[in-house]
Biopython code that builds the backbone (N, CA, C, O; Angstrom):
import numpy as np
from Bio.PDB.StructureBuilder import StructureBuilder

atoms = [
    (1, "MET", "N", (-10.369, 0.126, -31.994)),
    (1, "MET", "CA", (-11.484, 0.030, -31.064)),
    (1, "MET", "C", (-11.718, 1.416, -30.454)),
    (1, "MET", "O", (-10.788, 2.051, -29.958)),
    (2, "THR", "N", (-12.936, 1.862, -30.498)),
    (2, "THR", "CA", (-13.277, 3.128, -29.851)),
    (2, "THR", "C", (-13.373, 2.909, -28.337)),
    (2, "THR", "O", (-13.372, 1.776, -27.857)),
    (3, "ILE", "N", (-13.455, 3.992, -27.618)),
    (3, "ILE", "CA", (-13.614, 3.884, -26.165)),
    (3, "ILE", "C", (-14.963, 3.228, -25.844)),
    (3, "ILE", "O", (-15.056, 2.399, -24.940)),
    (4, "SER", "N", (-15.988, 3.601, -26.580)),
    (4, "SER", "CA", (-17.315, 2.993, -26.368)),
    (4, "SER", "C", (-17.273, 1.493, -26.631)),
    (4, "SER", "O", (-17.873, 0.713, -25.890)),
    (5, "GLU", "N", (-16.569, 1.089, -27.679)),
    (5, "GLU", "CA", (-16.437, -0.338, -27.970)),
    (5, "GLU", "C", (-15.654, -1.044, -26.872)),
    (5, "GLU", "O", (-15.968, -2.179, -26.512)),
    (6, "ALA", "N", (-14.629, -0.370, -26.335)),
    (6, "ALA", "CA", (-13.863, -0.959, -25.236)),
    (6, "ALA", "C", (-14.749, -1.152, -24.014)),
    (6, "ALA", "O", (-14.652, -2.175, -23.337)),
    (7, "GLN", "N", (-15.610, -0.183, -23.725)),
    (7, "GLN", "CA", (-16.514, -0.322, -22.585)),
    (7, "GLN", "C", (-17.451, -1.518, -22.781)),
    (7, "GLN", "O", (-17.711, -2.267, -21.839)),
    (8, "LYS", "N", (-17.949, -1.692, -23.990)),
    (8, "LYS", "CA", (-18.826, -2.841, -24.258)),
    (8, "LYS", "C", (-18.043, -4.144, -24.164)),
    (8, "LYS", "O", (-18.546, -5.122, -23.612)),
    (9, "SER", "N", (-16.824, -4.178, -24.692)),
    (9, "SER", "CA", (-16.002, -5.393, -24.635)),
    (9, "SER", "C", (-15.712, -5.804, -23.199)),
    (9, "SER", "O", (-15.789, -6.984, -22.856)),
    (10, "VAL", "N", (-15.379, -4.830, -22.363)),
    (10, "VAL", "CA", (-15.118, -5.135, -20.952)),
    (10, "VAL", "C", (-16.391, -5.639, -20.286)),
    (10, "VAL", "O", (-16.349, -6.609, -19.529)),
    (11, "ASP", "N", (-17.519, -4.995, -20.559)),
    (11, "ASP", "CA", (-18.785, -5.436, -19.978)),
    (11, "ASP", "C", (-19.117, -6.865, -20.413)),
    (11, "ASP", "O", (-19.549, -7.685, -19.603)),
    (12, "ASP", "N", (-18.911, -7.149, -21.697)),
    (12, "ASP", "CA", (-19.153, -8.515, -22.188)),
    (12, "ASP", "C", (-18.222, -9.510, -21.510)),
    (12, "ASP", "O", (-18.644, -10.610, -21.152)),
    (13, "TRP", "N", (-16.955, -9.132, -21.330)),
    (13, "TRP", "CA", (-15.979, -10.028, -20.692)),
    (13, "TRP", "C", (-16.391, -10.314, -19.254)),
    (13, "TRP", "O", (-16.357, -11.458, -18.801)),
    (14, "ILE", "N", (-16.779, -9.262, -18.545)),
    (14, "ILE", "CA", (-17.204, -9.431, -17.143)),
    (14, "ILE", "C", (-18.399, -10.380, -17.079)),
    (14, "ILE", "O", (-18.429, -11.284, -16.244)),
    (15, "LYS", "N", (-19.362, -10.183, -17.937)),
    (15, "LYS", "CA", (-20.571, -11.017, -17.909)),
    (15, "LYS", "C", (-20.288, -12.458, -18.322)),
    (15, "LYS", "O", (-20.977, -13.374, -17.873)),
    (16, "THR", "N", (-19.285, -12.668, -19.168)),
    (16, "THR", "CA", (-18.959, -14.010, -19.649)),
    (16, "THR", "C", (-17.965, -14.738, -18.748)),
    (16, "THR", "O", (-18.135, -15.923, -18.459)),
    (17, "HIS", "N", (-16.941, -14.037, -18.312)),
    (17, "HIS", "CA", (-15.839, -14.674, -17.585)),
    (17, "HIS", "C", (-15.716, -14.239, -16.123)),
    (17, "HIS", "O", (-15.186, -14.980, -15.295)),
    (18, "GLY", "N", (-16.194, -13.069, -15.818)),
    (18, "GLY", "CA", (-15.986, -12.530, -14.481)),
    (18, "GLY", "C", (-17.146, -12.732, -13.530)),
    (18, "GLY", "O", (-17.056, -12.346, -12.365)),
    (19, "VAL", "N", (-18.221, -13.321, -13.989)),
    (19, "VAL", "CA", (-19.458, -13.553, -13.236)),
    (19, "VAL", "C", (-20.180, -12.231, -12.976)),
    (19, "VAL", "O", (-21.331, -12.062, -13.377)),
    (20, "ARG", "N", (-19.509, -11.298, -12.308)),
    (20, "ARG", "CA", (-20.086, -9.980, -12.038)),
    (20, "ARG", "C", (-18.941, -9.015, -11.765)),
    (20, "ARG", "O", (-17.796, -9.428, -11.583)),
    (21, "TYR", "N", (-19.262, -7.731, -11.738)),
    (21, "TYR", "CA", (-18.266, -6.730, -11.370)),
    (21, "TYR", "C", (-17.975, -6.841, -9.880)),
    (21, "TYR", "O", (-18.876, -7.112, -9.087)),
    (22, "PHE", "N", (-16.718, -6.632, -9.498)),
    (22, "PHE", "CA", (-16.420, -6.419, -8.085)),
    (22, "PHE", "C", (-17.080, -5.093, -7.713)),
    (22, "PHE", "O", (-17.364, -4.278, -8.591)),
    (23, "ASN", "N", (-17.325, -4.868, -6.427)),
    (23, "ASN", "CA", (-17.965, -3.599, -6.076)),
    (23, "ASN", "C", (-17.006, -2.433, -6.345)),
    (23, "ASN", "O", (-15.805, -2.621, -6.535)),
    (24, "GLU", "N", (-17.566, -1.252, -6.354)),
    (24, "GLU", "CA", (-16.805, -0.057, -6.721)),
    (24, "GLU", "C", (-15.595, 0.183, -5.816)),
    (24, "GLU", "O", (-14.538, 0.595, -6.292)),
    (25, "LEU", "N", (-15.743, -0.071, -4.527)),
    (25, "LEU", "CA", (-14.612, 0.142, -3.612)),
    (25, "LEU", "C", (-13.492, -0.861, -3.878)),
    (25, "LEU", "O", (-12.316, -0.501, -3.825)),
    (26, "THR", "N", (-13.841, -2.097, -4.161)),
    (26, "THR", "CA", (-12.832, -3.097, -4.504)),
    (26, "THR", "C", (-12.130, -2.696, -5.795)),
    (26, "THR", "O", (-10.905, -2.774, -5.890)),
    (27, "ASN", "N", (-12.907, -2.267, -6.790)),
    (27, "ASN", "CA", (-12.289, -1.852, -8.052)),
    (27, "ASN", "C", (-11.424, -0.611, -7.882)),
    (27, "ASN", "O", (-10.406, -0.477, -8.562)),
    (28, "MET", "N", (-11.802, 0.291, -6.995)),
    (28, "MET", "CA", (-10.967, 1.464, -6.732)),
    (28, "MET", "C", (-9.635, 1.036, -6.133)),
    (28, "MET", "O", (-8.588, 1.561, -6.513)),
    (29, "ALA", "N", (-9.663, 0.091, -5.203)),
    (29, "ALA", "CA", (-8.431, -0.425, -4.615)),
    (29, "ALA", "C", (-7.588, -1.126, -5.681)),
    (29, "ALA", "O", (-6.365, -0.984, -5.706)),
    (30, "MET", "N", (-8.246, -1.878, -6.555)),
    (30, "MET", "CA", (-7.529, -2.568, -7.627)),
    (30, "MET", "C", (-6.908, -1.573, -8.607)),
    (30, "MET", "O", (-5.794, -1.787, -9.085)),
    (31, "LEU", "N", (-7.626, -0.481, -8.907)),
    (31, "LEU", "CA", (-7.088, 0.549, -9.791)),
    (31, "LEU", "C", (-5.830, 1.166, -9.194)),
    (31, "LEU", "O", (-4.838, 1.378, -9.892)),
    (32, "THR", "N", (-5.881, 1.450, -7.905)),
    (32, "THR", "CA", (-4.722, 2.011, -7.219)),
    (32, "THR", "C", (-3.537, 1.053, -7.287)),
    (32, "THR", "O", (-2.407, 1.474, -7.531)),
    (33, "GLU", "N", (-3.794, -0.227, -7.073)),
    (33, "GLU", "CA", (-2.753, -1.245, -7.145)),
    (33, "GLU", "C", (-2.140, -1.303, -8.545)),
    (33, "GLU", "O", (-0.918, -1.363, -8.686)),
    (34, "GLU", "N", (-2.976, -1.284, -9.569)),
    (34, "GLU", "CA", (-2.482, -1.361, -10.949)),
    (34, "GLU", "C", (-1.676, -0.115, -11.321)),
    (34, "GLU", "O", (-0.650, -0.220, -11.993)),
    (35, "VAL", "N", (-2.129, 1.056, -10.890)),
    (35, "VAL", "CA", (-1.374, 2.290, -11.146)),
    (35, "VAL", "C", (-0.010, 2.209, -10.455)),
    (35, "VAL", "O", (0.994, 2.669, -10.998)),
    (36, "GLY", "N", (0.018, 1.625, -9.262)),
    (36, "GLY", "CA", (1.283, 1.432, -8.560)),
    (36, "GLY", "C", (2.247, 0.554, -9.334)),
    (36, "GLY", "O", (3.453, 0.800, -9.328)),
    (37, "GLU", "N", (1.726, -0.471, -10.001)),
    (37, "GLU", "CA", (2.590, -1.344, -10.807)),
    (37, "GLU", "C", (3.168, -0.585, -11.991)),
    (37, "GLU", "O", (4.335, -0.772, -12.335)),
    (38, "VAL", "N", (2.366, 0.267, -12.617)),
    (38, "VAL", "CA", (2.870, 1.103, -13.714)),
    (38, "VAL", "C", (3.935, 2.059, -13.182)),
    (38, "VAL", "O", (4.985, 2.236, -13.800)),
    (39, "ALA", "N", (3.660, 2.667, -12.043)),
    (39, "ALA", "CA", (4.612, 3.614, -11.450)),
    (39, "ALA", "C", (5.938, 2.930, -11.130)),
    (39, "ALA", "O", (7.002, 3.510, -11.345)),
    (40, "ARG", "N", (5.882, 1.730, -10.630)),
    (40, "ARG", "CA", (7.101, 0.989, -10.288)),
    (40, "ARG", "C", (7.970, 0.768, -11.523)),
    (40, "ARG", "O", (9.179, 0.994, -11.485)),
    (41, "ILE", "N", (7.354, 0.328, -12.616)),
    (41, "ILE", "CA", (8.110, 0.088, -13.843)),
    (41, "ILE", "C", (8.718, 1.385, -14.358)),
    (41, "ILE", "O", (9.895, 1.418, -14.715)),
    (42, "ILE", "N", (7.931, 2.447, -14.399)),
    (42, "ILE", "CA", (8.427, 3.717, -14.925)),
    (42, "ILE", "C", (9.535, 4.281, -14.045)),
    (42, "ILE", "O", (10.538, 4.783, -14.553)),
    (43, "ALA", "N", (9.360, 4.201, -12.723)),
    (43, "ALA", "CA", (10.385, 4.715, -11.806)),
    (43, "ALA", "C", (11.703, 3.990, -11.984)),
    (43, "ALA", "O", (12.766, 4.604, -11.907)),
    (44, "ARG", "N", (11.644, 2.688, -12.223)),
    (44, "ARG", "CA", (12.860, 1.894, -12.343)),
    (44, "ARG", "C", (13.446, 1.933, -13.759)),
    (44, "ARG", "O", (14.664, 1.928, -13.932)),
    (45, "ARG", "N", (12.588, 1.971, -14.748)),
    (45, "ARG", "CA", (13.062, 1.925, -16.127)),
    (45, "ARG", "C", (13.469, 3.293, -16.647)),
    (45, "ARG", "O", (14.434, 3.404, -17.403)),
    (46, "TYR", "N", (12.748, 4.338, -16.255)),
    (46, "TYR", "CA", (12.999, 5.678, -16.791)),
    (46, "TYR", "C", (13.468, 6.670, -15.729)),
    (46, "TYR", "O", (13.991, 7.735, -16.057)),
    (47, "GLY", "N", (13.282, 6.324, -14.471)),
    (47, "GLY", "CA", (13.683, 7.209, -13.387)),
    (47, "GLY", "C", (15.060, 6.856, -12.863)),
    (47, "GLY", "O", (15.849, 6.183, -13.527)),
    (48, "GLU", "N", (15.320, 7.313, -11.692)),
    (48, "GLU", "CA", (16.655, 7.167, -11.114)),
    (48, "GLU", "C", (16.850, 5.892, -10.320)),
    (48, "GLU", "O", (17.980, 5.552, -9.969)),
    (49, "GLN", "N", (15.769, 5.176, -10.028)),
    (49, "GLN", "CA", (15.919, 3.915, -9.303)),
    (49, "GLN", "C", (16.478, 2.849, -10.232)),
    (49, "GLN", "O", (16.189, 2.838, -11.428)),
    (50, "SER", "N", (17.284, 1.952, -9.667)),
    (50, "SER", "CA", (17.782, 0.847, -10.485)),
    (50, "SER", "C", (16.662, -0.174, -10.667)),
    (50, "SER", "O", (15.810, -0.369, -9.799)),
    (51, "GLU", "N", (16.702, -0.811, -11.824)),
    (51, "GLU", "CA", (15.661, -1.795, -12.143)),
    (51, "GLU", "C", (16.095, -3.150, -11.611)),
    (51, "GLU", "O", (17.182, -3.640, -11.920)),
    (52, "LYS", "N", (15.229, -3.743, -10.810)),
    (52, "LYS", "CA", (15.521, -5.070, -10.277)),
    (52, "LYS", "C", (15.436, -6.088, -11.401)),
    (52, "LYS", "O", (14.710, -5.895, -12.376)),
    (53, "GLU", "N", (16.172, -7.157, -11.259)),
    (53, "GLU", "CA", (16.163, -8.215, -12.270)),
    (53, "GLU", "C", (14.740, -8.722, -12.509)),
    (53, "GLU", "O", (14.356, -9.013, -13.642)),
    (54, "SER", "N", (13.970, -8.822, -11.436)),
    (54, "SER", "CA", (12.595, -9.333, -11.549)),
    (54, "SER", "C", (11.664, -8.363, -12.280)),
    (54, "SER", "O", (10.586, -8.760, -12.723)),
    (55, "ASP", "N", (12.069, -7.102, -12.409)),
    (55, "ASP", "CA", (11.228, -6.101, -13.082)),
    (55, "ASP", "C", (11.582, -5.937, -14.559)),
    (55, "ASP", "O", (10.804, -5.352, -15.313)),
    (56, "LYS", "N", (12.719, -6.432, -14.978)),
    (56, "LYS", "CA", (13.202, -6.161, -16.329)),
    (56, "LYS", "C", (12.326, -6.751, -17.426)),
    (56, "LYS", "O", (12.311, -6.233, -18.542)),
    (57, "ASN", "N", (11.610, -7.804, -17.138)),
    (57, "ASN", "CA", (10.761, -8.431, -18.150)),
    (57, "ASN", "C", (9.298, -8.010, -18.046)),
    (57, "ASN", "O", (8.451, -8.531, -18.773)),
    (58, "LYS", "N", (8.995, -7.076, -17.153)),
    (58, "LYS", "CA", (7.604, -6.620, -17.011)),
    (58, "LYS", "C", (7.206, -5.822, -18.243)),
    (58, "LYS", "O", (7.978, -5.007, -18.747)),
    (59, "ASP", "N", (6.004, -6.064, -18.714)),
    (59, "ASP", "CA", (5.475, -5.428, -19.917)),
    (59, "ASP", "C", (4.682, -4.182, -19.510)),
    (59, "ASP", "O", (3.576, -4.289, -18.979)),
    (60, "LEU", "N", (5.255, -3.004, -19.764)),
    (60, "LEU", "CA", (4.609, -1.754, -19.378)),
    (60, "LEU", "C", (3.256, -1.598, -20.057)),
    (60, "LEU", "O", (2.299, -1.140, -19.432)),
    (61, "GLY", "N", (3.166, -1.973, -21.326)),
    (61, "GLY", "CA", (1.888, -1.881, -22.039)),
    (61, "GLY", "C", (0.818, -2.747, -21.402)),
    (61, "GLY", "O", (-0.337, -2.334, -21.289)),
    (62, "ASP", "N", (1.199, -3.950, -20.984)),
    (62, "ASP", "CA", (0.243, -4.844, -20.332)),
    (62, "ASP", "C", (-0.222, -4.257, -19.003)),
    (62, "ASP", "O", (-1.401, -4.343, -18.658)),
    (63, "GLU", "N", (0.702, -3.665, -18.266)),
    (63, "GLU", "CA", (0.321, -3.050, -16.981)),
    (63, "GLU", "C", (-0.587, -1.844, -17.201)),
    (63, "GLU", "O", (-1.522, -1.623, -16.432)),
    (64, "MET", "N", (-0.316, -1.062, -18.248)),
    (64, "MET", "CA", (-1.199, 0.069, -18.561)),
    (64, "MET", "C", (-2.581, -0.435, -18.969)),
    (64, "MET", "O", (-3.594, 0.176, -18.629)),
    (65, "ALA", "N", (-2.620, -1.546, -19.695)),
    (65, "ALA", "CA", (-3.911, -2.133, -20.079)),
    (65, "ALA", "C", (-4.688, -2.596, -18.854)),
    (65, "ALA", "O", (-5.914, -2.496, -18.824)),
    (66, "ASP", "N", (-3.978, -3.106, -17.830)),
    (66, "ASP", "CA", (-4.652, -3.470, -16.573)),
    (66, "ASP", "C", (-5.310, -2.245, -15.949)),
    (66, "ASP", "O", (-6.437, -2.327, -15.461)),
    (67, "VAL", "N", (-4.612, -1.109, -15.963)),
    (67, "VAL", "CA", (-5.178, 0.135, -15.429)),
    (67, "VAL", "C", (-6.432, 0.507, -16.212)),
    (67, "VAL", "O", (-7.469, 0.825, -15.630)),
    (68, "LEU", "N", (-6.326, 0.461, -17.529)),
    (68, "LEU", "CA", (-7.454, 0.823, -18.383)),
    (68, "LEU", "C", (-8.644, -0.102, -18.157)),
    (68, "LEU", "O", (-9.786, 0.355, -18.102)),
    (69, "PHE", "N", (-8.382, -1.399, -18.025)),
    (69, "PHE", "CA", (-9.453, -2.373, -17.793)),
    (69, "PHE", "C", (-10.234, -2.035, -16.529)),
    (69, "PHE", "O", (-11.465, -1.999, -16.549)),
    (70, "VAL", "N", (-9.525, -1.786, -15.427)),
    (70, "VAL", "CA", (-10.212, -1.501, -14.161)),
    (70, "VAL", "C", (-10.910, -0.147, -14.225)),
    (70, "VAL", "O", (-12.007, 0.007, -13.687)),
    (71, "LEU", "N", (-10.288, 0.839, -14.879)),
    (71, "LEU", "CA", (-10.934, 2.142, -15.035)),
    (71, "LEU", "C", (-12.240, 1.999, -15.828)),
    (71, "LEU", "O", (-13.250, 2.617, -15.492)),
    (72, "ILE", "N", (-12.206, 1.186, -16.872)),
    (72, "ILE", "CA", (-13.416, 0.944, -17.660)),
    (72, "ILE", "C", (-14.469, 0.223, -16.819)),
    (72, "ILE", "O", (-15.658, 0.524, -16.924)),
    (73, "CYS", "N", (-14.042, -0.717, -15.994)),
    (73, "CYS", "CA", (-14.995, -1.379, -15.086)),
    (73, "CYS", "C", (-15.702, -0.353, -14.214)),
    (73, "CYS", "O", (-16.925, -0.382, -14.079)),
    (74, "LEU", "N", (-14.935, 0.545, -13.628)),
    (74, "LEU", "CA", (-15.527, 1.576, -12.763)),
    (74, "LEU", "C", (-16.468, 2.485, -13.556)),
    (74, "LEU", "O", (-17.548, 2.828, -13.074)),
    (75, "ALA", "N", (-16.070, 2.870, -14.751)),
    (75, "ALA", "CA", (-16.939, 3.715, -15.582)),
    (75, "ALA", "C", (-18.244, 2.994, -15.882)),
    (75, "ALA", "O", (-19.320, 3.583, -15.784)),
    (76, "ASN", "N", (-18.149, 1.723, -16.245)),
    (76, "ASN", "CA", (-19.361, 0.951, -16.536)),
    (76, "ASN", "C", (-20.273, 0.879, -15.319)),
    (76, "ASN", "O", (-21.488, 1.041, -15.434)),
    (77, "GLN", "N", (-19.687, 0.637, -14.160)),
    (77, "GLN", "CA", (-20.484, 0.525, -12.940)),
    (77, "GLN", "C", (-21.160, 1.833, -12.571)),
    (77, "GLN", "O", (-22.271, 1.844, -12.042)),
    (78, "CYS", "N", (-20.477, 2.935, -12.855)),
    (78, "CYS", "CA", (-20.979, 4.256, -12.458)),
    (78, "CYS", "C", (-21.802, 4.929, -13.557)),
    (78, "CYS", "O", (-22.244, 6.067, -13.401)),
    (79, "GLY", "N", (-22.005, 4.216, -14.671)),
    (79, "GLY", "CA", (-22.811, 4.768, -15.751)),
    (79, "GLY", "C", (-22.136, 5.905, -16.505)),
    (79, "GLY", "O", (-22.814, 6.802, -17.005)),
    (80, "ILE", "N", (-20.816, 5.879, -16.594)),
    (80, "ILE", "CA", (-20.059, 6.925, -17.276)),
    (80, "ILE", "C", (-19.739, 6.478, -18.699)),
    (80, "ILE", "O", (-19.186, 5.397, -18.901)),
    (81, "ASP", "N", (-20.080, 7.295, -19.674)),
    (81, "ASP", "CA", (-19.673, 7.086, -21.061)),
    (81, "ASP", "C", (-18.299, 7.751, -21.191)),
    (81, "ASP", "O", (-18.202, 8.972, -21.317)),
    (82, "LEU", "N", (-17.254, 6.948, -21.161)),
    (82, "LEU", "CA", (-15.893, 7.500, -21.166)),
    (82, "LEU", "C", (-15.563, 8.244, -22.453)),
    (82, "LEU", "O", (-14.809, 9.217, -22.425)),
    (83, "GLN", "N", (-16.105, 7.810, -23.563)),
    (83, "GLN", "CA", (-15.832, 8.509, -24.825)),
    (83, "GLN", "C", (-16.375, 9.927, -24.757)),
    (83, "GLN", "O", (-15.696, 10.879, -25.140)),
    (84, "GLN", "N", (-17.593, 10.063, -24.271)),
    (84, "GLN", "CA", (-18.213, 11.377, -24.120)),
    (84, "GLN", "C", (-17.486, 12.193, -23.045)),
    (84, "GLN", "O", (-17.259, 13.390, -23.222)),
    (85, "ALA", "N", (-17.127, 11.552, -21.945)),
    (85, "ALA", "CA", (-16.447, 12.259, -20.858)),
    (85, "ALA", "C", (-15.080, 12.774, -21.303)),
    (85, "ALA", "O", (-14.691, 13.887, -20.946)),
    (86, "LEU", "N", (-14.348, 11.974, -22.079)),
    (86, "LEU", "CA", (-13.038, 12.404, -22.562)),
    (86, "LEU", "C", (-13.170, 13.573, -23.530)),
    (86, "LEU", "O", (-12.392, 14.525, -23.456)),
    (87, "ALA", "N", (-14.141, 13.515, -24.436)),
    (87, "ALA", "CA", (-14.354, 14.616, -25.374)),
    (87, "ALA", "C", (-14.660, 15.915, -24.620)),
    (87, "ALA", "O", (-14.120, 16.973, -24.944)),
    (88, "LYS", "N", (-15.518, 15.823, -23.627)),
    (88, "LYS", "CA", (-15.870, 16.996, -22.811)),
    (88, "LYS", "C", (-14.654, 17.506, -22.054)),
    (88, "LYS", "O", (-14.452, 18.715, -21.944)),
    (89, "ASN", "N", (-13.839, 16.589, -21.529)),
    (89, "ASN", "CA", (-12.647, 16.964, -20.788)),
    (89, "ASN", "C", (-11.625, 17.663, -21.686)),
    (89, "ASN", "O", (-11.005, 18.644, -21.277)),
    (90, "LEU", "N", (-11.452, 17.160, -22.905)),
    (90, "LEU", "CA", (-10.525, 17.799, -23.844)),
    (90, "LEU", "C", (-11.001, 19.193, -24.226)),
    (90, "LEU", "O", (-10.188, 20.107, -24.364)),
    (91, "ASP", "N", (-12.302, 19.365, -24.396)),
    (91, "ASP", "CA", (-12.853, 20.700, -24.669)),
    (91, "ASP", "C", (-12.552, 21.642, -23.510)),
    (91, "ASP", "O", (-12.159, 22.789, -23.725)),
    (92, "LYS", "N", (-12.735, 21.163, -22.287)),
    (92, "LYS", "CA", (-12.464, 21.983, -21.096)),
    (92, "LYS", "C", (-10.995, 22.381, -21.044)),
    (92, "LYS", "O", (-10.671, 23.546, -20.817)),
    (93, "LYS", "N", (-10.100, 21.405, -21.256)),
    (93, "LYS", "CA", (-8.665, 21.684, -21.217)),
    (93, "LYS", "C", (-8.256, 22.657, -22.325)),
    (93, "LYS", "O", (-7.411, 23.526, -22.112)),
    (94, "THR", "N", (-8.858, 22.507, -23.502)),
    (94, "THR", "CA", (-8.529, 23.392, -24.618)),
    (94, "THR", "C", (-8.941, 24.823, -24.296)),
    (94, "THR", "O", (-8.175, 25.757, -24.531)),
    (95, "ALA", "N", (-10.124, 24.997, -23.770)),
    (95, "ALA", "CA", (-10.597, 26.343, -23.424)),
    (95, "ALA", "C", (-9.747, 26.953, -22.314)),
    (95, "ALA", "O", (-9.437, 28.143, -22.348)),
    (96, "ARG", "N", (-9.380, 26.158, -21.356)),
    (96, "ARG", "CA", (-8.635, 26.653, -20.195)),
    (96, "ARG", "C", (-7.153, 26.866, -20.501)),
    (96, "ARG", "O", (-6.553, 27.832, -20.030)),
    (97, "ASP", "N", (-6.569, 25.971, -21.282)),
    (97, "ASP", "CA", (-5.112, 25.944, -21.416)),
    (97, "ASP", "C", (-4.596, 26.212, -22.824)),
    (97, "ASP", "O", (-3.434, 25.923, -23.111)),
    (98, "LYS", "N", (-5.425, 26.757, -23.708)),
    (98, "LYS", "CA", (-5.020, 26.877, -25.108)),
    (98, "LYS", "C", (-3.721, 27.650, -25.287)),
    (98, "LYS", "O", (-2.968, 27.358, -26.216)),
    (99, "ASP", "N", (-3.434, 28.620, -24.434)),
    (99, "ASP", "CA", (-2.196, 29.404, -24.556)),
    (99, "ASP", "C", (-1.232, 29.175, -23.401)),
    (99, "ASP", "O", (-0.066, 29.562, -23.474)),
    (100, "ARG", "N", (-1.706, 28.559, -22.357)),
    (100, "ARG", "CA", (-0.927, 28.431, -21.120)),
    (100, "ARG", "C", (0.426, 27.759, -21.326)),
    (100, "ARG", "O", (1.441, 28.273, -20.856)),
    (101, "HIS", "N", (0.462, 26.630, -22.012)),
    (101, "HIS", "CA", (1.701, 25.880, -22.149)),
    (101, "HIS", "C", (2.662, 26.542, -23.132)),
    (101, "HIS", "O", (3.879, 26.437, -22.984)),
    (102, "HIS", "N", (2.114, 27.220, -24.130)),
    (102, "HIS", "CA", (2.967, 27.920, -25.090)),
    (102, "HIS", "C", (3.703, 29.099, -24.457)),
    (102, "HIS", "O", (4.774, 29.491, -24.919)),
    (103, "SER", "N", (3.127, 29.655, -23.404)),
    (103, "SER", "CA", (3.773, 30.789, -22.738)),
    (103, "SER", "C", (4.594, 30.355, -21.513)),
    (103, "SER", "O", (5.105, 31.203, -20.781)),
    (104, "ASN", "N", (4.716, 29.088, -21.296)),
    (104, "ASN", "CA", (5.464, 28.567, -20.147)),
    (104, "ASN", "C", (6.939, 28.477, -20.513)),
    (104, "ASN", "O", (7.325, 27.636, -21.325)),
    (105, "GLU", "N", (7.759, 29.329, -19.927)),
    (105, "GLU", "CA", (9.196, 29.360, -20.210)),
    (105, "GLU", "C", (9.882, 28.045, -19.883)),
    (105, "GLU", "O", (10.890, 27.705, -20.502)),
    (106, "LYS", "N", (9.358, 27.304, -18.925)),
    (106, "LYS", "CA", (9.953, 26.034, -18.532)),
    (106, "LYS", "C", (9.865, 24.993, -19.645)),
    (106, "LYS", "O", (10.634, 24.032, -19.657)),
    (107, "LEU", "N", (8.929, 25.177, -20.579)),
    (107, "LEU", "CA", (8.735, 24.189, -21.638)),
    (107, "LEU", "C", (9.483, 24.541, -22.924)),
    (107, "LEU", "O", (9.453, 23.783, -23.894)),
    (108, "LYS", "N", (10.141, 25.678, -22.926)),
    (108, "LYS", "CA", (10.863, 26.109, -24.145)),
    (108, "LYS", "C", (12.288, 25.633, -24.155)),
    (108, "LYS", "O", (13.025, 25.908, -25.102)),
]
sb = StructureBuilder()
sb.init_structure("model")
sb.init_model(0)
sb.init_chain("A")
sb.init_seg("    ")
for serial, (resi, resn, name, xyz) in enumerate(atoms, 1):
    if name == "N":
        sb.init_residue(resn, " ", resi, " ")
    sb.init_atom(name, np.array(xyz, "f"), 0.0, 1.0, " ", f" {name:<3s}", serial, name[0])
structure = sb.get_structure()
């Protein structure tokens, strides 16, 4: 699935099952909440915090998909073509950072 197809799929899902989009501020709060859930799993599973028994069965991929879903909702609401925006962003990063990381002693 391309990013454009994902945006259409989310829009179709919202129109079929979600009645309408939540407003942008609600979706921003929801995005923050979902990112927090991803952070919690990563901090406990890969970081130094111990993983609680209740967290051990959490599906990191599913939580990341929740983040992506809400981000796509916001993009759709704001009229952002994420596929185009990502391509432009990668071009910007390539022009800005093409040699930066290769010369970073911390990464060697």
